[in-house]
Each structure stands twice: as structure tokens, then as C-alpha cells.
CHARMM internal coordinates of N, CA and C (Angstrom, degrees):
IC EDIT
DIST 1 N 1 CA 1.4599
DIST 1 CA 1 C 1.5304
ANGL 1 N 1 CA 1 C 107.93
DIST 1 C 2 N 1.3208
ANGL 1 CA 1 C 2 N 115.87
DIHE 1 N 1 CA 1 C 2 N 144.67
DIST 2 N 2 CA 1.4767
ANGL 1 C 2 N 2 CA 118.41
DIHE 1 CA 1 C 2 N 2 CA 177.80
DIST 2 CA 2 C 1.5190
ANGL 2 N 2 CA 2 C 110.33
DIHE 1 C 2 N 2 CA 2 C -87.91
DIST 2 C 3 N 1.3127
ANGL 2 CA 2 C 3 N 115.30
DIHE 2 N 2 CA 2 C 3 N 157.28
DIST 3 N 3 CA 1.4668
ANGL 2 C 3 N 3 CA 122.05
DIHE 2 CA 2 C 3 N 3 CA 175.96
DIST 3 CA 3 C 1.5310
ANGL 3 N 3 CA 3 C 109.84
DIHE 2 C 3 N 3 CA 3 C -58.10
DIST 3 C 4 N 1.3385
ANGL 3 CA 3 C 4 N 117.11
DIHE 3 N 3 CA 3 C 4 N -39.92
DIST 4 N 4 CA 1.4753
ANGL 3 C 4 N 4 CA 120.95
DIHE 3 CA 3 C 4 N 4 CA -179.10
DIST 4 CA 4 C 1.5208
ANGL 4 N 4 CA 4 C 111.09
DIHE 3 C 4 N 4 CA 4 C -60.92
DIST 4 C 5 N 1.3354
ANGL 4 CA 4 C 5 N 117.28
DIHE 4 N 4 CA 4 C 5 N -44.78
DIST 5 N 5 CA 1.4544
ANGL 4 C 5 N 5 CA 120.21
DIHE 4 CA 4 C 5 N 5 CA 179.13
DIST 5 CA 5 C 1.5358
ANGL 5 N 5 CA 5 C 110.88
DIHE 4 C 5 N 5 CA 5 C -64.97
DIST 5 C 6 N 1.3255
ANGL 5 CA 5 C 6 N 116.59
DIHE 5 N 5 CA 5 C 6 N -45.89
DIST 6 N 6 CA 1.4781
ANGL 5 C 6 N 6 CA 120.07
DIHE 5 CA 5 C 6 N 6 CA -179.84
DIST 6 CA 6 C 1.5271
ANGL 6 N 6 CA 6 C 110.20
DIHE 5 C 6 N 6 CA 6 C -60.85
DIST 6 C 7 N 1.3108
ANGL 6 CA 6 C 7 N 118.76
DIHE 6 N 6 CA 6 C 7 N -40.86
DIST 7 N 7 CA 1.4668
ANGL 6 C 7 N 7 CA 121.37
DIHE 6 CA 6 C 7 N 7 CA 178.63
DIST 7 CA 7 C 1.5216
ANGL 7 N 7 CA 7 C 111.73
DIHE 6 C 7 N 7 CA 7 C -58.55
DIST 7 C 8 N 1.3551
ANGL 7 CA 7 C 8 N 116.23
DIHE 7 N 7 CA 7 C 8 N -45.79
DIST 8 N 8 CA 1.4678
ANGL 7 C 8 N 8 CA 120.71
DIHE 7 CA 7 C 8 N 8 CA 179.42
DIST 8 CA 8 C 1.5258
ANGL 8 N 8 CA 8 C 109.81
DIHE 7 C 8 N 8 CA 8 C -63.65
DIST 8 C 9 N 1.3228
ANGL 8 CA 8 C 9 N 117.54
DIHE 8 N 8 CA 8 C 9 N -46.20
DIST 9 N 9 CA 1.4651
ANGL 8 C 9 N 9 CA 120.28
DIHE 8 CA 8 C 9 N 9 CA -178.86
DIST 9 CA 9 C 1.5382
ANGL 9 N 9 CA 9 C 111.70
DIHE 8 C 9 N 9 CA 9 C -64.11
DIST 9 C 10 N 1.3244
ANGL 9 CA 9 C 10 N 116.69
DIHE 9 N 9 CA 9 C 10 N -38.79
DIST 10 N 10 CA 1.4577
ANGL 9 C 10 N 10 CA 119.71
DIHE 9 CA 9 C 10 N 10 CA 178.43
DIST 10 CA 10 C 1.5360
ANGL 10 N 10 CA 10 C 111.05
DIHE 9 C 10 N 10 CA 10 C -66.08
DIST 10 C 11 N 1.3257
ANGL 10 CA 10 C 11 N 116.88
DIHE 10 N 10 CA 10 C 11 N -35.46
DIST 11 N 11 CA 1.4630
ANGL 10 C 11 N 11 CA 119.49
DIHE 10 CA 10 C 11 N 11 CA 178.95
DIST 11 CA 11 C 1.5285
ANGL 11 N 11 CA 11 C 112.96
DIHE 10 C 11 N 11 CA 11 C -64.37
DIST 11 C 12 N 1.3455
ANGL 11 CA 11 C 12 N 115.56
DIHE 11 N 11 CA 11 C 12 N -20.05
DIST 12 N 12 CA 1.4675
ANGL 11 C 12 N 12 CA 121.60
DIHE 11 CA 11 C 12 N 12 CA -179.58
DIST 12 CA 12 C 1.5203
ANGL 12 N 12 CA 12 C 112.47
DIHE 11 C 12 N 12 CA 12 C -113.98
DIST 12 C 13 N 1.3414
ANGL 12 CA 12 C 13 N 116.81
DIHE 12 N 12 CA 12 C 13 N 13.22
DIST 13 N 13 CA 1.4504
ANGL 12 C 13 N 13 CA 123.13
DIHE 12 CA 12 C 13 N 13 CA -179.57
DIST 13 CA 13 C 1.5254
ANGL 13 N 13 CA 13 C 113.10
DIHE 12 C 13 N 13 CA 13 C 54.05
DIST 13 C 14 N 1.3464
ANGL 13 CA 13 C 14 N 116.15
DIHE 13 N 13 CA 13 C 14 N 44.90
DIST 14 N 14 CA 1.4709
ANGL 13 C 14 N 14 CA 121.10
DIHE 13 CA 13 C 14 N 14 CA -176.32
DIST 14 CA 14 C 1.5349
ANGL 14 N 14 CA 14 C 115.75
DIHE 13 C 14 N 14 CA 14 C -121.61
DIST 14 C 15 N 1.3414
ANGL 14 CA 14 C 15 N 120.84
DIHE 14 N 14 CA 14 C 15 N 6.50
DIST 15 N 15 CA 1.4822
ANGL 14 C 15 N 15 CA 118.79
DIHE 14 CA 14 C 15 N 15 CA -179.74
DIST 15 CA 15 C 1.5218
ANGL 15 N 15 CA 15 C 111.26
DIHE 14 C 15 N 15 CA 15 C -56.91
DIST 15 C 16 N 1.3277
ANGL 15 CA 15 C 16 N 115.44
DIHE 15 N 15 CA 15 C 16 N 135.27
DIST 16 N 16 CA 1.4713
ANGL 15 C 16 N 16 CA 121.17
DIHE 15 CA 15 C 16 N 16 CA -179.91
DIST 16 CA 16 C 1.5069
ANGL 16 N 16 CA 16 C 113.91
DIHE 15 C 16 N 16 CA 16 C 81.20
DIST 16 C 17 N 1.3246
ANGL 16 CA 16 C 17 N 118.11
DIHE 16 N 16 CA 16 C 17 N -4.62
DIST 17 N 17 CA 1.4752
ANGL 16 C 17 N 17 CA 121.89
DIHE 16 CA 16 C 17 N 17 CA -179.78
DIST 17 CA 17 C 1.5229
ANGL 17 N 17 CA 17 C 112.58
DIHE 16 C 17 N 17 CA 17 C -102.39
DIST 17 C 18 N 1.3234
ANGL 17 CA 17 C 18 N 117.17
DIHE 17 N 17 CA 17 C 18 N -42.72
DIST 18 N 18 CA 1.4660
ANGL 17 C 18 N 18 CA 121.68
DIHE 17 CA 17 C 18 N 18 CA -176.87
DIST 18 CA 18 C 1.5262
ANGL 18 N 18 CA 18 C 109.06
DIHE 17 C 18 N 18 CA 18 C -140.88
DIST 18 C 19 N 1.3283
ANGL 18 CA 18 C 19 N 114.89
DIHE 18 N 18 CA 18 C 19 N 169.76
DIST 19 N 19 CA 1.4664
ANGL 18 C 19 N 19 CA 121.50
DIHE 18 CA 18 C 19 N 19 CA 172.95
DIST 19 CA 19 C 1.5391
ANGL 19 N 19 CA 19 C 107.20
DIHE 18 C 19 N 19 CA 19 C -124.49
DIST 19 C 20 N 1.3279
ANGL 19 CA 19 C 20 N 116.49
DIHE 19 N 19 CA 19 C 20 N 157.26
DIST 20 N 20 CA 1.4614
ANGL 19 C 20 N 20 CA 120.89
DIHE 19 CA 19 C 20 N 20 CA 176.34
DIST 20 CA 20 C 1.5129
ANGL 20 N 20 CA 20 C 108.73
DIHE 19 C 20 N 20 CA 20 C -90.56
DIST 20 C 21 N 1.3439
ANGL 20 CA 20 C 21 N 117.95
DIHE 20 N 20 CA 20 C 21 N 129.10
DIST 21 N 21 CA 1.4492
ANGL 20 C 21 N 21 CA 122.22
DIHE 20 CA 20 C 21 N 21 CA 178.10
DIST 21 CA 21 C 1.5305
ANGL 21 N 21 CA 21 C 111.72
DIHE 20 C 21 N 21 CA 21 C -53.59
DIST 21 C 22 N 1.2963
ANGL 21 CA 21 C 22 N 116.02
DIHE 21 N 21 CA 21 C 22 N -41.38
DIST 22 N 22 CA 1.4581
ANGL 21 C 22 N 22 CA 120.30
DIHE 21 CA 21 C 22 N 22 CA -175.82
DIST 22 CA 22 C 1.5257
ANGL 22 N 22 CA 22 C 112.03
DIHE 21 C 22 N 22 CA 22 C -65.72
DIST 22 C 23 N 1.3170
ANGL 22 CA 22 C 23 N 118.40
DIHE 22 N 22 CA 22 C 23 N -12.81
DIST 23 N 23 CA 1.4616
ANGL 22 C 23 N 23 CA 120.94
DIHE 22 CA 22 C 23 N 23 CA -177.59
DIST 23 CA 23 C 1.5343
ANGL 23 N 23 CA 23 C 112.35
DIHE 22 C 23 N 23 CA 23 C -114.45
DIST 23 C 24 N 1.3142
ANGL 23 CA 23 C 24 N 119.85
DIHE 23 N 23 CA 23 C 24 N -3.68
DIST 24 N 24 CA 1.4566
ANGL 23 C 24 N 24 CA 122.03
DIHE 23 CA 23 C 24 N 24 CA -176.23
DIST 24 CA 24 C 1.5176
ANGL 24 N 24 CA 24 C 111.18
DIHE 23 C 24 N 24 CA 24 C -104.46
DIST 24 C 25 N 1.3269
ANGL 24 CA 24 C 25 N 116.00
DIHE 24 N 24 CA 24 C 25 N 125.67
DIST 25 N 25 CA 1.4612
ANGL 24 C 25 N 25 CA 120.94
DIHE 24 CA 24 C 25 N 25 CA 174.65
DIST 25 CA 25 C 1.5166
ANGL 25 N 25 CA 25 C 107.66
DIHE 24 C 25 N 25 CA 25 C -80.88
DIST 25 C 26 N 1.3371
ANGL 25 CA 25 C 26 N 117.78
DIHE 25 N 25 CA 25 C 26 N 126.44
DIST 26 N 26 CA 1.4651
ANGL 25 C 26 N 26 CA 122.25
DIHE 25 CA 25 C 26 N 26 CA -178.21
DIST 26 CA 26 C 1.5244
ANGL 26 N 26 CA 26 C 110.29
DIHE 25 C 26 N 26 CA 26 C -121.27
DIST 26 C 27 N 1.3269
ANGL 26 CA 26 C 27 N 116.34
DIHE 26 N 26 CA 26 C 27 N 132.86
DIST 27 N 27 CA 1.4639
ANGL 26 C 27 N 27 CA 121.23
DIHE 26 CA 26 C 27 N 27 CA 172.18
DIST 27 CA 27 C 1.5266
ANGL 27 N 27 CA 27 C 108.00
DIHE 26 C 27 N 27 CA 27 C -80.13
DIST 27 C 28 N 1.3482
ANGL 27 CA 27 C 28 N 117.99
DIHE 27 N 27 CA 27 C 28 N 163.49
DIST 28 N 28 CA 1.4616
ANGL 27 C 28 N 28 CA 119.66
DIHE 27 CA 27 C 28 N 28 CA -178.27
DIST 28 CA 28 C 1.5250
ANGL 28 N 28 CA 28 C 115.36
DIHE 27 C 28 N 28 CA 28 C -56.59
DIST 28 C 29 N 1.3192
ANGL 28 CA 28 C 29 N 119.05
DIHE 28 N 28 CA 28 C 29 N -27.10
DIST 29 N 29 CA 1.4765
ANGL 28 C 29 N 29 CA 119.55
DIHE 28 CA 28 C 29 N 29 CA -176.82
DIST 29 CA 29 C 1.5278
ANGL 29 N 29 CA 29 C 113.50
DIHE 28 C 29 N 29 CA 29 C -96.16
DIST 29 C 30 N 1.3185
ANGL 29 CA 29 C 30 N 118.40
DIHE 29 N 29 CA 29 C 30 N 13.68
DIST 30 N 30 CA 1.4633
ANGL 29 C 30 N 30 CA 121.83
DIHE 29 CA 29 C 30 N 30 CA 179.10
DIST 30 CA 30 C 1.5311
ANGL 30 N 30 CA 30 C 108.36
DIHE 29 C 30 N 30 CA 30 C -86.74
DIST 30 C 31 N 1.3455
ANGL 30 CA 30 C 31 N 115.60
DIHE 30 N 30 CA 30 C 31 N 134.23
DIST 31 N 31 CA 1.4726
ANGL 30 C 31 N 31 CA 120.21
DIHE 30 CA 30 C 31 N 31 CA 176.30
DIST 31 CA 31 C 1.5248
ANGL 31 N 31 CA 31 C 108.18
DIHE 30 C 31 N 31 CA 31 C -99.39
DIST 31 C 32 N 1.3414
ANGL 31 CA 31 C 32 N 115.49
DIHE 31 N 31 CA 31 C 32 N 135.52
DIST 32 N 32 CA 1.4525
ANGL 31 C 32 N 32 CA 121.07
DIHE 31 CA 31 C 32 N 32 CA 177.73
DIST 32 CA 32 C 1.5247
ANGL 32 N 32 CA 32 C 108.69
DIHE 31 C 32 N 32 CA 32 C -130.55
DIST 32 C 33 N 1.3165
ANGL 32 CA 32 C 33 N 116.29
DIHE 32 N 32 CA 32 C 33 N 151.88
DIST 33 N 33 CA 1.4545
ANGL 32 C 33 N 33 CA 122.42
DIHE 32 CA 32 C 33 N 33 CA 178.10
DIST 33 CA 33 C 1.5167
ANGL 33 N 33 CA 33 C 107.89
DIHE 32 C 33 N 33 CA 33 C -126.46
DIST 33 C 34 N 1.3575
ANGL 33 CA 33 C 34 N 117.67
DIHE 33 N 33 CA 33 C 34 N 104.12
DIST 34 N 34 CA 1.4578
ANGL 33 C 34 N 34 CA 119.04
DIHE 33 CA 33 C 34 N 34 CA -179.04
DIST 34 CA 34 C 1.5225
ANGL 34 N 34 CA 34 C 112.14
DIHE 33 C 34 N 34 CA 34 C -68.26
DIST 34 C 35 N 1.3131
ANGL 34 CA 34 C 35 N 116.36
DIHE 34 N 34 CA 34 C 35 N 136.28
DIST 35 N 35 CA 1.4752
ANGL 34 C 35 N 35 CA 121.51
DIHE 34 CA 34 C 35 N 35 CA 177.30
DIST 35 CA 35 C 1.5156
ANGL 35 N 35 CA 35 C 111.46
DIHE 34 C 35 N 35 CA 35 C -88.98
DIST 35 C 36 N 1.3359
ANGL 35 CA 35 C 36 N 116.36
DIHE 35 N 35 CA 35 C 36 N -26.94
DIST 36 N 36 CA 1.4627
ANGL 35 C 36 N 36 CA 122.11
DIHE 35 CA 35 C 36 N 36 CA 178.59
DIST 36 CA 36 C 1.5164
ANGL 36 N 36 CA 36 C 107.34
DIHE 35 C 36 N 36 CA 36 C -127.23
DIST 36 C 37 N 1.3233
ANGL 36 CA 36 C 37 N 117.21
DIHE 36 N 36 CA 36 C 37 N 128.13
DIST 37 N 37 CA 1.4653
ANGL 36 C 37 N 37 CA 122.16
DIHE 36 CA 36 C 37 N 37 CA 179.54
DIST 37 CA 37 C 1.5291
ANGL 37 N 37 CA 37 C 110.26
DIHE 36 C 37 N 37 CA 37 C -119.26
DIST 37 C 38 N 1.3282
ANGL 37 CA 37 C 38 N 116.64
DIHE 37 N 37 CA 37 C 38 N 165.18
DIST 38 N 38 CA 1.4585
ANGL 37 C 38 N 38 CA 121.50
DIHE 37 CA 37 C 38 N 38 CA 177.69
DIST 38 CA 38 C 1.5282
ANGL 38 N 38 CA 38 C 108.94
DIHE 37 C 38 N 38 CA 38 C -57.26
DIST 38 C 39 N 1.3196
ANGL 38 CA 38 C 39 N 116.73
DIHE 38 N 38 CA 38 C 39 N -44.17
DIST 39 N 39 CA 1.4639
ANGL 38 C 39 N 39 CA 120.67
DIHE 38 CA 38 C 39 N 39 CA -179.09
DIST 39 CA 39 C 1.5203
ANGL 39 N 39 CA 39 C 111.87
DIHE 38 C 39 N 39 CA 39 C -61.08
DIST 39 C 40 N 1.3225
ANGL 39 CA 39 C 40 N 116.93
DIHE 39 N 39 CA 39 C 40 N -42.38
DIST 40 N 40 CA 1.4838
ANGL 39 C 40 N 40 CA 119.69
DIHE 39 CA 39 C 40 N 40 CA -177.72
DIST 40 CA 40 C 1.5250
ANGL 40 N 40 CA 40 C 113.04
DIHE 39 C 40 N 40 CA 40 C -71.71
DIST 40 C 41 N 1.3221
ANGL 40 CA 40 C 41 N 118.28
DIHE 40 N 40 CA 40 C 41 N -19.69
DIST 41 N 41 CA 1.4591
ANGL 40 C 41 N 41 CA 120.54
DIHE 40 CA 40 C 41 N 41 CA -178.99
DIST 41 CA 41 C 1.5153
ANGL 41 N 41 CA 41 C 113.36
DIHE 40 C 41 N 41 CA 41 C -96.97
DIST 41 C 42 N 1.3305
ANGL 41 CA 41 C 42 N 117.19
DIHE 41 N 41 CA 41 C 42 N -18.81
DIST 42 N 42 CA 1.4523
ANGL 41 C 42 N 42 CA 120.44
DIHE 41 CA 41 C 42 N 42 CA -178.23
DIST 42 CA 42 C 1.5183
ANGL 42 N 42 CA 42 C 113.55
DIHE 41 C 42 N 42 CA 42 C 80.93
DIST 42 C 43 N 1.3325
ANGL 42 CA 42 C 43 N 117.76
DIHE 42 N 42 CA 42 C 43 N 12.51
DIST 43 N 43 CA 1.4576
ANGL 42 C 43 N 43 CA 122.00
DIHE 42 CA 42 C 43 N 43 CA 179.87
DIST 43 CA 43 C 1.5313
ANGL 43 N 43 CA 43 C 110.12
DIHE 42 C 43 N 43 CA 43 C -72.63
DIST 43 C 44 N 1.3382
ANGL 43 CA 43 C 44 N 117.45
DIHE 43 N 43 CA 43 C 44 N 160.90
DIST 44 N 44 CA 1.4447
ANGL 43 C 44 N 44 CA 122.72
DIHE 43 CA 43 C 44 N 44 CA 179.04
DIST 44 CA 44 C 1.5261
ANGL 44 N 44 CA 44 C 113.54
DIHE 43 C 44 N 44 CA 44 C -71.63
DIST 44 C 45 N 1.3240
ANGL 44 CA 44 C 45 N 117.33
DIHE 44 N 44 CA 44 C 45 N -27.85
DIST 45 N 45 CA 1.4515
ANGL 44 C 45 N 45 CA 120.79
DIHE 44 CA 44 C 45 N 45 CA -178.65
DIST 45 CA 45 C 1.5046
ANGL 45 N 45 CA 45 C 110.73
DIHE 44 C 45 N 45 CA 45 C -171.71
DIST 45 C 46 N 1.3090
ANGL 45 CA 45 C 46 N 116.28
DIHE 45 N 45 CA 45 C 46 N 177.97
DIST 46 N 46 CA 1.4714
ANGL 45 C 46 N 46 CA 120.02
DIHE 45 CA 45 C 46 N 46 CA -176.45
DIST 46 CA 46 C 1.5156
ANGL 46 N 46 CA 46 C 114.99
DIHE 45 C 46 N 46 CA 46 C -79.26
DIST 46 C 47 N 1.3077
ANGL 46 CA 46 C 47 N 118.19
DIHE 46 N 46 CA 46 C 47 N -6.87
DIST 47 N 47 CA 1.4707
ANGL 46 C 47 N 47 CA 119.92
DIHE 46 CA 46 C 47 N 47 CA -176.94
DIST 47 CA 47 C 1.5065
ANGL 47 N 47 CA 47 C 110.53
DIHE 46 C 47 N 47 CA 47 C 96.69
DIST 47 C 48 N 1.3185
ANGL 47 CA 47 C 48 N 115.98
DIHE 47 N 47 CA 47 C 48 N -174.03
DIST 48 N 48 CA 1.4624
ANGL 47 C 48 N 48 CA 119.62
DIHE 47 CA 47 C 48 N 48 CA -177.26
DIST 48 CA 48 C 1.5202
ANGL 48 N 48 CA 48 C 111.85
DIHE 47 C 48 N 48 CA 48 C -76.99
DIST 48 C 49 N 1.3225
ANGL 48 CA 48 C 49 N 115.96
DIHE 48 N 48 CA 48 C 49 N 156.18
DIST 49 N 49 CA 1.4604
ANGL 48 C 49 N 49 CA 122.85
DIHE 48 CA 48 C 49 N 49 CA 179.16
DIST 49 CA 49 C 1.5123
ANGL 49 N 49 CA 49 C 109.15
DIHE 48 C 49 N 49 CA 49 C -64.38
DIST 49 C 50 N 1.3345
ANGL 49 CA 49 C 50 N 117.83
DIHE 49 N 49 CA 49 C 50 N 135.07
DIST 50 N 50 CA 1.4725
ANGL 49 C 50 N 50 CA 119.86
DIHE 49 CA 49 C 50 N 50 CA 177.69
DIST 50 CA 50 C 1.5034
ANGL 50 N 50 CA 50 C 112.27
DIHE 49 C 50 N 50 CA 50 C -62.47
DIST 50 C 51 N 1.3059
ANGL 50 CA 50 C 51 N 117.13
DIHE 50 N 50 CA 50 C 51 N 147.28
DIST 51 N 51 CA 1.4454
ANGL 50 C 51 N 51 CA 121.69
DIHE 50 CA 50 C 51 N 51 CA 176.82
DIST 51 CA 51 C 1.5260
ANGL 51 N 51 CA 51 C 111.01
DIHE 50 C 51 N 51 CA 51 C -78.45
DIST 51 C 52 N 1.3265
ANGL 51 CA 51 C 52 N 117.28
DIHE 51 N 51 CA 51 C 52 N 172.41
DIST 52 N 52 CA 1.4492
ANGL 51 C 52 N 52 CA 120.41
DIHE 51 CA 51 C 52 N 52 CA -178.77
DIST 52 CA 52 C 1.5350
ANGL 52 N 52 CA 52 C 113.42
DIHE 51 C 52 N 52 CA 52 C -74.17
DIST 52 C 53 N 1.3053
ANGL 52 CA 52 C 53 N 117.50
DIHE 52 N 52 CA 52 C 53 N -16.14
DIST 53 N 53 CA 1.4772
ANGL 52 C 53 N 53 CA 122.16
DIHE 52 CA 52 C 53 N 53 CA -177.97
DIST 53 CA 53 C 1.5194
ANGL 53 N 53 CA 53 C 109.75
DIHE 52 C 53 N 53 CA 53 C -129.97
DIST 53 C 54 N 1.3259
ANGL 53 CA 53 C 54 N 115.78
DIHE 53 N 53 CA 53 C 54 N 157.34
DIST 54 N 54 CA 1.4496
ANGL 53 C 54 N 54 CA 121.89
DIHE 53 CA 53 C 54 N 54 CA 176.79
DIST 54 CA 54 C 1.5246
ANGL 54 N 54 CA 54 C 108.35
DIHE 53 C 54 N 54 CA 54 C -76.51
DIST 54 C 55 N 1.3434
ANGL 54 CA 54 C 55 N 116.22
DIHE 54 N 54 CA 54 C 55 N 129.11
DIST 55 N 55 CA 1.4579
ANGL 54 C 55 N 55 CA 121.23
DIHE 54 CA 54 C 55 N 55 CA 175.03
DIST 55 CA 55 C 1.5297
ANGL 55 N 55 CA 55 C 108.12
DIHE 54 C 55 N 55 CA 55 C -131.21
DIST 55 C 56 N 1.3167
ANGL 55 CA 55 C 56 N 118.71
DIHE 55 N 55 CA 55 C 56 N 142.94
DIST 56 N 56 CA 1.4428
ANGL 55 C 56 N 56 CA 127.07
DIHE 55 CA 55 C 56 N 56 CA -6.56
DIST 56 CA 56 C 1.5356
ANGL 56 N 56 CA 56 C 110.18
DIHE 55 C 56 N 56 CA 56 C -66.73
DIST 56 C 57 N 1.3235
ANGL 56 CA 56 C 57 N 116.92
DIHE 56 N 56 CA 56 C 57 N 176.20
DIST 57 N 57 CA 1.4549
ANGL 56 C 57 N 57 CA 122.25
DIHE 56 CA 56 C 57 N 57 CA -178.48
DIST 57 CA 57 C 1.5465
ANGL 57 N 57 CA 57 C 109.36
DIHE 56 C 57 N 57 CA 57 C -49.83
DIST 57 C 58 N 1.3201
ANGL 57 CA 57 C 58 N 118.47
DIHE 57 N 57 CA 57 C 58 N 125.47
DIST 58 N 58 CA 1.4663
ANGL 57 C 58 N 58 CA 120.06
DIHE 57 CA 57 C 58 N 58 CA -174.28
DIST 58 CA 58 C 1.5321
ANGL 58 N 58 CA 58 C 113.64
DIHE 57 C 58 N 58 CA 58 C -73.24
DIST 58 C 59 N 1.3406
ANGL 58 CA 58 C 59 N 113.77
DIHE 58 N 58 CA 58 C 59 N 147.40
DIST 59 N 59 CA 1.4564
ANGL 58 C 59 N 59 CA 121.16
DIHE 58 CA 58 C 59 N 59 CA 169.72
DIST 59 CA 59 C 1.5406
ANGL 59 N 59 CA 59 C 104.15
DIHE 58 C 59 N 59 CA 59 C -106.71
DIST 59 C 60 N 1.3258
ANGL 59 CA 59 C 60 N 116.51
DIHE 59 N 59 CA 59 C 60 N 114.03
DIST 60 N 60 CA 1.4687
ANGL 59 C 60 N 60 CA 120.67
DIHE 59 CA 59 C 60 N 60 CA -174.70
DIST 60 CA 60 C 1.5133
ANGL 60 N 60 CA 60 C 110.89
DIHE 59 C 60 N 60 CA 60 C -84.46
DIST 60 C 61 N 1.3479
ANGL 60 CA 60 C 61 N 115.47
DIHE 60 N 60 CA 60 C 61 N 136.84
DIST 61 N 61 CA 1.4588
ANGL 60 C 61 N 61 CA 122.56
DIHE 60 CA 60 C 61 N 61 CA 179.76
DIST 61 CA 61 C 1.5460
ANGL 61 N 61 CA 61 C 108.70
DIHE 60 C 61 N 61 CA 61 C -132.90
DIST 61 C 62 N 1.2946
ANGL 61 CA 61 C 62 N 117.15
DIHE 61 N 61 CA 61 C 62 N 162.70
DIST 62 N 62 CA 1.4667
ANGL 61 C 62 N 62 CA 122.20
DIHE 61 CA 61 C 62 N 62 CA 177.65
DIST 62 CA 62 C 1.5158
ANGL 62 N 62 CA 62 C 110.39
DIHE 61 C 62 N 62 CA 62 C -67.94
DIST 62 C 63 N 1.3246
ANGL 62 CA 62 C 63 N 115.98
DIHE 62 N 62 CA 62 C 63 N 130.17
DIST 63 N 63 CA 1.4729
ANGL 62 C 63 N 63 CA 119.81
DIHE 62 CA 62 C 63 N 63 CA 179.08
DIST 63 CA 63 C 1.5296
ANGL 63 N 63 CA 63 C 109.90
DIHE 62 C 63 N 63 CA 63 C -76.02
DIST 63 C 64 N 1.3488
ANGL 63 CA 63 C 64 N 117.36
DIHE 63 N 63 CA 63 C 64 N 132.31
DIST 64 N 64 CA 1.4684
ANGL 63 C 64 N 64 CA 119.92
DIHE 63 CA 63 C 64 N 64 CA 179.46
DIST 64 CA 64 C 1.5295
ANGL 64 N 64 CA 64 C 110.84
DIHE 63 C 64 N 64 CA 64 C -63.50
DIST 64 C 65 N 1.2999
ANGL 64 CA 64 C 65 N 116.61
DIHE 64 N 64 CA 64 C 65 N 146.99
DIST 65 N 65 CA 1.4662
ANGL 64 C 65 N 65 CA 121.85
DIHE 64 CA 64 C 65 N 65 CA 176.97
DIST 65 CA 65 C 1.5212
ANGL 65 N 65 CA 65 C 108.26
DIHE 64 C 65 N 65 CA 65 C -78.38
DIST 65 C 66 N 1.3414
ANGL 65 CA 65 C 66 N 115.93
DIHE 65 N 65 CA 65 C 66 N 138.22
DIST 66 N 66 CA 1.4506
ANGL 65 C 66 N 66 CA 120.71
DIHE 65 CA 65 C 66 N 66 CA -177.75
DIST 66 CA 66 C 1.4883
ANGL 66 N 66 CA 66 C 115.08
DIHE 65 C 66 N 66 CA 66 C -97.94
END
COOR INIT
IC SEED 1 N 1 CA 1 C
IC BUILD
């Protein structure tokens, strides 16, 4: 897990409960269930397509146990 993801999850008291899509690498056969969708937030769209690499350079930390 990256420090950036952990910081966001800690700010919402969610470490060990969920992961952020933008930070999780998924293979084609992985199933995910989004908790927040564009429709549920009222946003205009999902945002830009993620790049092939994590930016800025990630600082890796131990993932909390759930």
C-alpha cells in the first residue's frame, strides 16, 4: 500500500476496511465492488484515465490488517 492511499483511508477512518481503486493494481480476472460511483456522487464523470504507473513515485508502507 502507498503512503498516499493510507493517508486518505486514515482521514476517513477506513484502514483495513477498503482499498482505493486508483491505488490497486487489478488483473483482468479480479472482481471489485465499488462503494462510491459517479452516479451516486453526482459528478460529471469519472475523471481522467489512470496512467500505467503510480505517480508521484510511491512510498510503500505496511497495509493495516482488516
